[in-house]
C-alpha positions as CSV (number, residue, x, y, z in Angstrom):
1,M,-3.3,9.2,-25.5
2,G,-4.5,9.1,-22.1
3,M,-7.4,11.5,-20.3
4,K,-6.9,14.7,-20.1
5,T,-7.4,16.5,-16.5
6,A,-7.1,19.7,-14.9
7,I,-5.6,19.9,-10.9
8,S,-4.7,22.8,-9.1
9,I,-1.5,22.7,-7.2
10,P,0.5,25.8,-5.5
11,D,2.6,27.5,-7.0
12,D,6.0,26.8,-5.5
13,L,5.0,22.8,-6.1
14,F,4.3,23.9,-9.7
15,L,8.0,25.2,-10.1
16,I,9.6,22.4,-8.5
17,A,7.8,20.2,-11.0
18,E,8.6,21.9,-13.8
19,Q,12.2,22.4,-13.1
20,T,12.5,18.5,-12.2
21,A,10.7,17.7,-15.2
22,K,13.2,20.0,-17.7
23,R,16.5,18.5,-15.5
24,L,15.1,14.9,-16.4
25,G,14.2,15.9,-19.8
26,L,10.4,14.7,-19.2
27,S,7.1,16.6,-20.2
28,R,5.1,18.1,-17.2
29,S,2.8,15.2,-18.1
30,E,5.3,12.4,-18.1
31,L,6.2,13.7,-14.8
32,Y,3.0,13.7,-13.2
33,R,2.3,10.5,-14.7
34,R,5.4,8.9,-12.8
35,A,4.8,10.7,-9.5
36,I,1.0,9.9,-9.7
37,G,1.8,6.1,-10.4
38,A,4.9,6.2,-7.9
39,F,2.4,7.4,-4.9
40,L,-0.1,4.7,-6.1
41,Q,2.1,2.3,-6.1
42,R,3.7,2.7,-2.5
43,N,0.2,3.1,-1.3
44,N,-1.0,0.1,-3.0
45,D,1.6,-1.9,-1.5
46,K,1.0,-0.5,2.2
47,L,-2.4,-1.4,1.5
48,V,-1.7,-5.2,0.6
49,T,0.5,-5.5,3.6
50,D,-2.1,-4.1,6.1
51,T,-4.7,-6.5,4.6
52,L,-2.0,-9.5,5.0
53,N,-1.2,-8.2,8.3
54,E,-4.3,-8.1,9.4
55,V,-5.3,-11.5,7.9
56,Y,-2.5,-13.0,9.8
57,D,-2.8,-11.1,13.0
58,E,-3.0,-14.2,15.6
59,Q,-5.5,-12.0,17.7
60,A,-7.7,-11.2,14.7
61,V,-7.5,-15.4,14.0
62,E,-8.4,-16.2,17.5
63,D,-11.4,-13.3,17.4
64,H,-12.9,-15.3,14.7
65,L,-12.8,-18.7,15.4
66,D,-15.2,-20.7,17.8
67,P,-13.2,-20.8,21.0
68,I,-14.1,-24.6,21.4
69,L,-13.0,-25.0,17.7
70,L,-9.5,-23.3,18.9
71,Q,-9.1,-25.3,21.8
72,M,-9.4,-28.6,19.6
73,Q,-6.9,-27.6,17.5
74,F,-4.6,-26.3,19.8
75,A,-5.0,-30.1,21.3
76,S,-4.3,-31.9,18.3
77,L,-0.8,-30.4,17.8
78,E,2.1,-32.8,19.3
79,Q,3.6,-31.1,22.7
80,E,7.2,-30.3,22.0
81,Q,10.1,-29.4,24.7
82,W,11.4,-26.3,24.1
């Protein structure tokens, strides 16, 4: 058994949730658990993606590096013909 909680939702949303739970053969609690789980998963995935994008954003990297160190790193790369 998990934690019990009380929430307030609009009547129309409650009725749709009740109909959906019945149609899927789920209890109200199971429907809410799945819905909250899916919402949290989507938002957690977005948080991870946003964090990775920030970490690997070239401008953010350049802003955090010592300009002399950055210049030395670029100078050490082999020059390639494109």
